[in-house]
C-alpha positions in Angstrom: 101.6 11.8 129.7 99.1 13.9 127.9 98.2 17.5 128.8 95.2 19.6 128.0 95.8 22.3 125.4 94.7 25.2 127.6 97.1 24.1 130.4 100.0 23.7 128.0 99.4 27.1 126.4 99.5 28.6 129.9 102.6 26.6 130.9 104.3 27.6 127.7 103.6 31.2 128.5 101.4 32.1 125.5 98.8 33.4 128.0 99.1 34.8 131.5 96.1 33.0 132.8 94.7 29.6 132.1 91.2 30.9 131.6 92.5 33.3 128.9 94.1 30.3 127.2 90.8 28.3 127.4 88.9 31.3 126.0 91.3 31.6 123.1 90.9 27.9 122.3 87.1 28.2 122.5 87.1 31.3 120.2 89.0 29.4 117.5 92.4 31.2 117.9 94.2 28.0 118.5 94.6 25.1 116.0 96.1 21.7 116.7 97.4 19.9 113.7 95.4 22.2 111.5 92.1 21.6 113.2 90.1 23.8 115.6 89.8 22.2 119.0 88.3 22.5 122.5 90.2 23.5 125.7 90.1 19.8 126.9 91.9 18.5 123.8 94.8 16.4 124.9 98.1 17.5 123.4 100.9 15.0 122.4 104.6 15.5 121.7 105.0 16.2 118.0 101.7 18.0 117.6 101.7 21.2 115.5 100.0 24.2 117.3 99.1 27.5 115.7 98.3 30.3 118.2 96.8 33.7 117.1 96.8 36.6 119.5 95.8 39.8 117.8 98.0 40.1 114.7 100.7 37.9 116.1 100.8 34.2 115.0 103.0 31.5 116.5 103.4 28.2 114.6 105.1 25.8 117.0 105.9 22.1 117.3 105.3 20.6 120.7 108.6 19.2 122.1 107.7 18.6 125.7 104.5 18.5 127.8 103.9 20.3 131.1 100.9 21.4 133.0 102.9 23.5 135.5 104.0 27.0 134.8 107.8 27.5 135.2 110.4 30.0 134.2 110.6 31.5 130.7 113.5 29.3 129.8 111.6 26.2 130.8 108.6 27.4 128.8 110.6 27.9 125.7 111.9 24.3 126.0 108.3 23.1 125.6 108.1 24.1 121.9 110.1 24.8 118.8 108.9 27.7 116.7 109.2 27.5 112.9 111.6 30.0 111.2 108.8 31.4 109.0 106.7 32.1 112.1 109.6 34.0 113.7 110.1 36.0 110.5 106.4 36.8 110.2 106.2 37.9 113.8 109.2 40.2 113.3 107.6 41.8 110.3 104.3 42.4 112.1 106.2 43.9 115.1 108.1 46.3 112.8 104.8 47.3 111.1 103.3 47.9 114.6 106.2 50.1 115.6 106.1 52.0 112.4 102.3 52.7 112.8 102.9 53.8 116.4 105.6 56.3 115.2 103.5 57.7 112.3 100.2 57.8 114.0 98.8 61.2 114.7 98.8 62.5 118.3 95.7 61.7 120.2 93.1 64.4 120.3 92.8 66.3 123.5 91.0 69.4 124.6 92.8 72.7 123.7 94.6 74.5 126.6 93.9 78.1 127.5 96.4 79.5 124.9 94.9 77.5 122.1 91.3 78.2 123.1 92.0 81.9 122.9 93.5 81.4 119.4 90.4 79.5 118.3 88.1 82.3 119.7 90.2 85.0 117.9 90.1 82.9 114.6 86.3 82.5 114.9 85.7 86.2 115.6 87.8 87.2 112.6 85.8 85.0 110.2 82.5 85.9 111.7 83.1 89.6 110.7 83.9 88.7 107.1 
């Protein structure tokens, strides 16, 4: 049995919707055996698939084929991720968390107290 790459990516839970999986394949974010492919590409057991979503990269070997979405445990049984891929994703996740912690607070409009401080500050410097 052969399965289309977009259906397999959806069944393996890399994407929440099949059309998102198909769009990622069309956009070149998915490689099969090191080659860019189309959503209708038939996948075989033993193929090597590289999936890129944002900064995250999965490098997996296809163990089983399925065109039906099941539980997360069943989805993880469809592929075997390389150890280097797992380590790289952990590093990227740590960097993302660090950036989130060190990022400046989002800019927002000053409240009434701060507006009055700004007005007082401007009035003092306008006189000088």
